[in-house]
MARBA-17452 format. One record per residue (C-alpha): residue number from 1; x, y, z. Coordinates in steps of 0.2 Angstrom, whole numbers, plus 5000, padded with zeros to 4 digits. Layout:
BEGIN
resi	xx	yy	zz
NUM	X	Y	Z
...
END
This chain:
BEGIN
resi	xx	yy	zz
1	5000	4999	5000
2	5006	5019	4998
3	5002	5032	5007
4	5000	5050	5002
5	5013	5059	4991
6	5028	5065	5001
7	5026	5084	4997
8	5036	5091	5011
9	5052	5079	5004
10	5050	5087	4987
11	5047	5105	4993
12	5061	5102	5005
13	5072	5102	4990
14	5068	5121	4985
15	5070	5127	5002
16	5089	5129	5001
17	5093	5143	4992
18	5111	5137	4985
19	5102	5122	4977
20	5089	5132	4968
21	5103	5142	4959
22	5108	5126	4953
23	5093	5123	4947
24	5090	5141	4940
25	5108	5142	4930
26	5100	5124	4922
27	5083	5130	4918
28	5086	5137	4902
29	5090	5119	4895
30	5108	5117	4895
31	5119	5103	4901
32	5133	5111	4911
33	5148	5103	4921
34	5149	5105	4939
35	5163	5116	4938
36	5153	5129	4927
37	5137	5128	4938
38	5147	5129	4953
39	5153	5148	4945
40	5135	5153	4940
41	5128	5147	4957
42	5142	5155	4967
43	5146	5138	4976
44	5162	5128	4981
45	5166	5112	4971
46	5162	5103	4984
47	5147	5113	4988
48	5140	5111	4971
49	5143	5091	4970
50	5132	5089	4987
51	5119	5097	4980
52	5118	5088	4962
53	5118	5073	4973
54	5103	5077	4981
55	5096	5082	4964
56	5100	5068	4956
57	5095	5056	4968
58	5076	5064	4967
59	5075	5063	4946
60	5076	5083	4945
61	5093	5081	4936
62	5101	5071	4923
63	5120	5067	4921
64	5129	5063	4903
65	5147	5058	4903
66	5159	5067	4890
67	5174	5064	4890
68	5181	5065	4906
69	5167	5077	4914
70	5150	5074	4918
71	5138	5087	4912
72	5120	5090	4922
73	5105	5095	4915
74	5088	5099	4922
75	5075	5085	4922
76	5058	5078	4928
77	5049	5089	4935
78	5059	5102	4940
79	5055	5115	4926
80	5038	5115	4930
81	5040	5115	4948
82	5053	5130	4946
83	5041	5140	4934
84	5026	5136	4947
85	5036	5142	4961
86	5041	5157	4953
87	5025	5163	4949
88	5022	5163	4968
89	5039	5171	4974
90	5044	5188	4978
91	5060	5196	4967
92	5077	5193	4977
93	5087	5209	4977
94	5104	5211	4970
95	5117	5213	4983
96	5132	5214	4975
97	5137	5223	4957
98	5149	5207	4955
99	5134	5195	4958
100	5132	5185	4943
101	5143	5196	4932
102	5157	5184	4927
103	5147	5170	4923
104	5137	5181	4912
105	5150	5189	4905
106	5157	5173	4899
107	5140	5167	4894
108	5136	5183	4882
109	5154	5183	4873
110	5172	5174	4878
111	5187	5169	4870
112	5187	5150	4867
113	5206	5146	4863
114	5208	5160	4848
115	5190	5163	4841
116	5173	5169	4849
117	5161	5159	4858
118	5143	5159	4869
119	5128	5170	4864
120	5140	5181	4851
121	5150	5167	4844
122	5134	5158	4839
123	5124	5172	4833
124	5137	5176	4822
125	5139	5158	4814
126	5120	5158	4814
127	5120	5174	4804
128	5135	5166	4792
129	5123	5153	4788
130	5109	5163	4783
131	5119	5176	4773
132	5125	5160	4763
133	5146	5163	4769
134	5142	5145	4777
135	5130	5131	4771
136	5126	5113	4778
137	5123	5097	4769
138	5116	5086	4781
139	5098	5095	4778
140	5097	5105	4794
141	5100	5123	4791
142	5103	5127	4808
143	5118	5127	4819
144	5109	5116	4832
145	5116	5103	4840
146	5117	5087	4831
147	5115	5068	4838
148	5132	5063	4844
149	5140	5079	4847
150	5151	5079	4862
151	5145	5094	4875
152	5161	5108	4875
153	5170	5099	4863
154	5178	5103	4844
155	5167	5092	4832
156	5176	5077	4825
157	5165	5079	4809
158	5154	5095	4806
159	5139	5098	4791
160	5147	5114	4787
161	5155	5118	4769
162	5158	5136	4764
163	5143	5144	4755
164	5140	5154	4739
165	5143	5170	4747
166	5158	5167	4756
167	5171	5177	4748
168	5158	5192	4747
169	5151	5191	4766
170	5170	5188	4773
171	5178	5203	4762
172	5164	5214	4770
173	5170	5210	4788
174	5188	5211	4782
175	5193	5192	4781
176	5203	5186	4767
177	5196	5167	4765
178	5210	5163	4753
179	5223	5170	4766
180	5216	5159	4780
181	5215	5144	4770
182	5234	5144	4768
183	5236	5141	4787
184	5240	5121	4791
185	5225	5122	4802
186	5208	5116	4795
187	5200	5132	4787
188	5183	5126	4795
189	5180	5118	4813
190	5166	5120	4823
191	5164	5119	4843
192	5148	5113	4852
193	5146	5130	4862
194	5146	5123	4882
195	5135	5137	4887
196	5122	5139	4871
197	5123	5120	4868
198	5124	5125	4849
199	5138	5127	4835
200	5150	5142	4834
201	5164	5144	4821
202	5181	5139	4825
203	5198	5134	4815
204	5209	5144	4803
205	5193	5155	4799
206	5186	5158	4815
207	5202	5163	4822
208	5203	5176	4807
209	5187	5182	4811
210	5190	5185	4829
211	5207	5193	4826
212	5200	5204	4814
213	5187	5209	4824
214	5199	5214	4838
215	5212	5223	4827
216	5196	5233	4820
217	5191	5238	4838
218	5175	5228	4835
219	5179	5216	4850
220	5189	5220	4866
221	5194	5209	4882
222	5185	5215	4897
223	5199	5213	4909
224	5214	5204	4910
225	5216	5184	4915
226	5199	5185	4909
227	5192	5175	4894
228	5176	5186	4892
229	5175	5200	4878
230	5165	5213	4875
231	5156	5219	4857
232	5159	5238	4853
233	5144	5248	4849
234	5155	5249	4831
235	5156	5231	4832
236	5137	5231	4833
237	5134	5241	4819
238	5145	5232	4808
239	5136	5215	4812
240	5122	5224	4809
241	5127	5232	4792
242	5136	5215	4786
243	5127	5200	4793
244	5109	5208	4798
245	5111	5206	4816
246	5100	5216	4826
247	5102	5218	4845
248	5119	5208	4846
249	5123	5202	4862
250	5133	5214	4872
251	5137	5217	4890
252	5139	5235	4897
253	5156	5237	4904
254	5160	5235	4922
255	5165	5249	4934
256	5184	5250	4935
257	5184	5246	4954
258	5177	5229	4951
259	5186	5226	4933
260	5202	5216	4942
261	5189	5203	4952
262	5181	5198	4936
END
């Protein structure tokens, strides 16, 4: 025989603010490593591990192994429960200018080795596809994750080729495709972005695009020893003029007094 549903036991999982931050970091459907979750939730590695163990046991998250790492994803009734609780919860005041800024900056735009990743990286890649600078050969005209793609990894095989408008579009961005092709590296490589779970351009061409953006002042580093980069106003206008990207992902500059802690 079974008794009544143990609502209190489930509710207790949502009573810990730190555990809720872990779930909120996963609420948009991304699969994230524990180290990334720790940064987004403001927890130590041990702390996030303890919360993930409880959430796994309750079926509110699942884990997927990719290489040496495990990536966690929200599951079960967690999304619906979070949404229902959010509708009946007061807003939480922001207590610090630094709260969450590093994680948000990295998710908005960052360097992945020598090419741009994050929301900006996947946005530019999708725009290159829309403008005919890139094309797909697998029948899927998007940059979404394909079956078999490993999370947070450079793709061993990818469905992209240069499109019919490649020379024109890249030239408008100041990038010489033929010169990039002379590199010993593959011209076209792609990564599955670990924050956006979509493909972004890598390889020699991705590096050439990023180098041009940095040299032209369209993209700049946010702080020393920080992978986050920022699209400038001029860069945003170029993306709109050349690629038709309106409202490209940007981050407001941080105050100087906190830049060293980014």
